[in-house]
C-alpha positions in Angstrom: 4.6 13.1 3.9 7.5 15.3 5.4 10.5 15.3 3.1 14.1 16.5 3.3 15.3 16.8 -0.4 19.0 17.6 0.5 21.6 17.0 3.2 24.9 18.4 3.6 27.2 15.5 5.2 29.9 13.7 3.5 31.9 10.5 4.8 34.5 8.0 3.4 33.4 4.4 4.4 34.8 1.0 3.9 33.3 -1.8 2.4 32.6 -4.6 4.4 30.4 -7.8 2.8 29.4 -7.9 -0.8 26.6 -10.5 -1.2 24.0 -11.5 -3.6 20.4 -10.7 -2.6 18.8 -12.4 -5.7 20.2 -12.8 -9.4 20.1 -9.2 -10.0 20.6 -7.3 -6.6 23.7 -6.9 -5.0 23.9 -5.8 -1.2 26.9 -3.7 -0.5 28.1 -3.3 3.3 29.6 0.1 4.3 31.0 1.1 7.6 32.8 3.8 9.2 32.4 6.4 12.0 31.2 9.0 9.7 27.9 7.4 9.3 27.1 8.1 12.8 26.4 11.9 11.6 24.1 10.3 8.7 22.3 8.4 11.5 21.8 11.4 13.7 19.5 13.4 11.2 18.3 9.9 9.2 14.7 9.7 7.8 13.3 6.9 6.3 14.2 6.5 2.6 17.4 8.8 3.1 19.7 7.9 0.0 23.5 9.0 -0.4 25.5 9.8 -3.3 28.3 7.4 -3.6 31.3 8.6 -5.2 32.6 6.2 -8.4 35.2 6.1 -11.3 33.5 6.2 -14.6 34.3 2.3 -15.0 32.4 2.0 -11.7 35.7 1.6 -9.0 35.0 2.8 -5.9 36.7 6.7 -5.3 37.8 8.5 -2.7 38.0 12.3 -1.8 38.5 14.2 1.2 35.1 14.5 3.0 36.5 17.7 5.2 37.5 19.4 1.9 35.6 22.5 1.6 37.9 24.2 -1.1 35.1 23.8 -3.8 31.5 22.3 -4.1 31.6 18.3 -4.3 30.5 18.2 -7.8 33.2 20.7 -8.7 35.7 18.2 -7.1 34.3 15.2 -8.4 34.2 16.8 -12.0 38.1 17.9 -11.4 38.8 14.0 -10.5 37.0 12.9 -13.4 34.5 10.9 -11.0 30.7 10.6 -11.3 28.0 9.5 -8.3 25.3 7.1 -8.4 22.7 7.7 -5.6 21.5 4.5 -3.1 19.1 4.4 -0.5 20.5 3.4 3.1 19.3 0.5 4.5 19.3 -0.8 7.8 21.7 2.7 8.8 22.7 1.7 12.5 25.4 3.7 14.3 28.5 3.3 11.7 27.0 0.8 9.8 24.5 0.6 6.6 23.7 -1.5 3.8 23.7 -0.3 0.1 21.5 -2.4 -2.4 22.8 -1.7 -6.3 20.7 -3.4 -8.7 22.3 -4.9 -12.2 19.7 -3.7 -14.2 21.5 -2.0 -17.2 25.2 -1.0 -18.1 26.8 2.3 -16.3 28.9 2.9 -13.4 26.3 1.8 -10.6 25.8 -1.7 -12.0 29.8 -2.0 -12.5 30.2 -1.3 -9.2 27.8 -3.4 -8.1 29.5 -6.2 -9.7 33.4 -4.6 -8.9 32.9 -3.6 -5.6 35.1 -5.7 -3.1 35.6 -5.8 0.8 38.3 -3.0 1.9 37.4 -0.7 -0.8 37.2 3.1 0.4 34.4 5.2 -1.3 33.4 8.5 -0.3 29.4 9.2 0.1 27.5 12.6 0.6 24.2 13.3 1.5 21.6 12.2 3.2 18.4 13.2 1.1 15.2 12.7 -0.1 13.9 10.9 2.9 10.5 11.5 4.4 8.2 10.7 7.3 4.8 8.9 6.7 1.8 10.6 8.3 1.5 8.8 11.5 -2.1 9.3 11.3 -3.1 7.8 8.0 -4.7 4.2 7.6 -4.3 3.4 4.3 -0.8 3.5 2.0 -0.2 2.8 -1.7 3.7 2.2 -2.5 4.7 1.9 -6.0 8.5 1.3 -7.7 10.3 -0.4 -10.0 13.1 -2.6 -9.4 15.8 0.1 -8.8 13.7 1.9 -6.3 12.8 -1.3 -4.3 15.6 -0.3 -1.5 13.6 3.1 -1.0 10.3 1.4 -1.0 11.2 -1.2 1.5 12.7 1.5 3.8 9.8 3.4 3.3 7.6 0.3 4.2 9.5 -0.1 7.6 8.4 3.1 8.9 4.8 3.3 8.3 2.4 3.3 11.3 1.7 0.4 13.3 -1.9 -0.7 12.3 -2.0 0.7 8.8 -2.8 -0.9 5.8 -0.4 -0.8 2.6 -0.5 -2.3 -1.0 2.9 -2.3 -2.6 3.4 -2.8 -6.4 6.7 -3.2 -7.6 7.7 -4.1 -11.2 10.7 -6.6 -11.3 13.5 -6.6 -14.0 13.6 -10.5 -14.1 12.2 -13.9 -12.2 13.0 -14.5 -8.9 13.8 -10.9 -7.9 11.2 -10.4 -5.1 12.3 -9.8 -1.5 10.4 -9.7 1.9 9.3 -6.5 2.8 8.9 -6.1 6.6 6.3 -3.3 8.1 4.7 -2.7 11.4 1.7 -2.0 9.0 -0.5 -4.8 7.2 1.7 -4.8 3.8 0.4 -6.5 1.0 3.1 -6.9 -1.9 2.0 -7.2 -5.5 5.4 -8.5 -7.4 4.9 -7.8 -11.1 7.0 -9.7 -13.6 6.1 -9.2 -17.2 6.4 -11.5 -20.3 9.8 -9.5 -21.3 11.2 -7.9 -17.9 14.4 -6.8 -19.7 12.1 -4.4 -21.6 11.3 -0.9 -19.7 8.5 -0.7 -21.8 7.0 -3.8 -20.9 7.9 -3.2 -17.1 6.2 0.4 -17.2 3.0 -1.1 -18.9 2.7 -4.0 -16.8 3.0 -1.9 -13.6 0.5 0.8 -14.8 -2.0 -1.9 -15.3 -1.5 -3.2 -11.9 -2.2 0.5 -10.4 -5.0 1.1 -12.4 -6.6 -2.2 -11.3 -5.8 -1.6 -7.5 -8.7 -1.4 -5.2 -8.2 2.2 -4.5 -9.8 4.0 -1.3 -8.8 7.6 -2.4 -10.1 9.6 0.6 -7.2 9.7 3.0 -5.0 7.4 1.0 -1.4 8.4 1.2 0.9 7.6 -2.1 4.5 7.2 -2.3 6.3 6.3 -5.7 9.4 5.9 -7.6 11.6 4.8 -10.2 12.0 5.5 -13.8 11.1 8.9 -14.5 8.9 8.3 -17.6 7.2 5.7 -15.4 6.6 8.2 -12.4 5.2 11.1 -14.4 2.5 8.7 -15.9 1.8 7.4 -12.3 1.5 11.2 -11.1 -1.0 11.9 -14.0 -3.3 8.9 -13.2 -3.0 9.1 -9.1 -3.5 13.3 -9.2 -5.4 13.8 -12.4 -7.7 10.7 -12.9 -7.8 9.7 -9.2 -8.1 13.1 -7.7 -5.6 12.2 -4.6 -4.3 15.7 -3.2 -1.1 16.8 -3.7 -0.2 16.7 0.0 -1.2 13.3 -0.2 1.4 11.7 -2.7 4.7 12.0 -3.3 6.4 11.2 -6.2 10.3 10.7 -7.1 11.8 10.1 -10.6 15.5 7.8 -9.7 16.6 7.6 -13.2 16.1 7.7 -16.9 17.1 5.4 -19.8 19.7 6.4 -22.2 20.8 5.0 -25.5 20.4 1.4 -26.9 23.9 0.0 -26.8 24.8 -1.4 -30.4 27.7 -4.0 -31.0 30.4 -1.3 -30.9 29.6 0.0 -27.5 29.4 -3.8 -25.9 32.5 -4.4 -27.4 34.0 -1.6 -25.6 32.9 -2.7 -22.2 35.9 -4.4 -20.1 36.3 -8.0 -20.5 36.3 -8.6 -16.5 33.1 -6.2 -16.3 31.3 -8.2 -19.4 32.3 -11.4 -17.8 30.5 -10.2 -14.7 27.7 -9.0 -16.3 26.8 -12.0 -18.1 27.4 -14.2 -15.1 24.6 -12.2 -13.5 22.3 -12.6 -16.5 22.0 -9.0 -17.7 18.8 -8.3 -19.5 18.7 -4.7 -20.2 20.6 -3.5 -23.0 21.0 0.0 -22.6 22.8 2.6 -20.7 21.1 4.3 -17.1 21.5 8.1 -17.4 22.1 9.3 -14.2 19.8 11.7 -12.8 19.5 13.8 -9.4 16.6 12.6 -8.1 13.4 14.8 -8.2 10.6 14.7 -5.4 7.3 15.8 -6.7 7.7 15.8 -10.5 5.5 17.7 -12.7 
């Protein structure tokens, strides 16, 4: 697989439609002429950084300001970023799918974003192109990486065969995976889907039980950092899949569990929104720079 790990574009876009795909997944449509430059260099699975306030509100910076690196300007403005896959990028429109699976600015944005909000994005990054000559693929993701898995599946070569394994954070969360390849999706919902440990265990068990055809199989895996490292050990070391045939990306890592004081400090508007969407994970997401080929 060919991978691009960094991009140098920035644009301010407008939130159009906000819709509920599943109980825990919001889809935020963004539009703007600046997206056309992203489309010109797009690779499947590309992601962008979204500028947010620490409370999860849309935030705007001048995308043409080159007076300082973006991360310095964000810090000076008291802003943070969260990373989301560009879905269905076409011209000046794209979708950003936001999973409401733990406390933090990203999930807050998923429930607080409103049409008309303006938000700055930067990227693209982390996209990749599947080997057009490969015939067998295995795609693995936790719920947070499902949008990236779906975009990856859309770009698989026609006639190829793929198995997709996805650990979900709750019931009713499966989505249709569209692809020119023949994809069989395996949706994994453990008895306690709100537990990161249970989701990790269930997904690893499913992957170990998969009908692997190692010679020539291409592997794509993304999700929580600890999960992806365990997958990498099994797939590279135990199965012997060569490095050039596998891609592993850590998307996020678990932070501290929330105590009563933490929960009481959550703004009422946000707490009500969390409860309405059936929050299951009582912990904070520690955002990380998505890492390709974790060691």
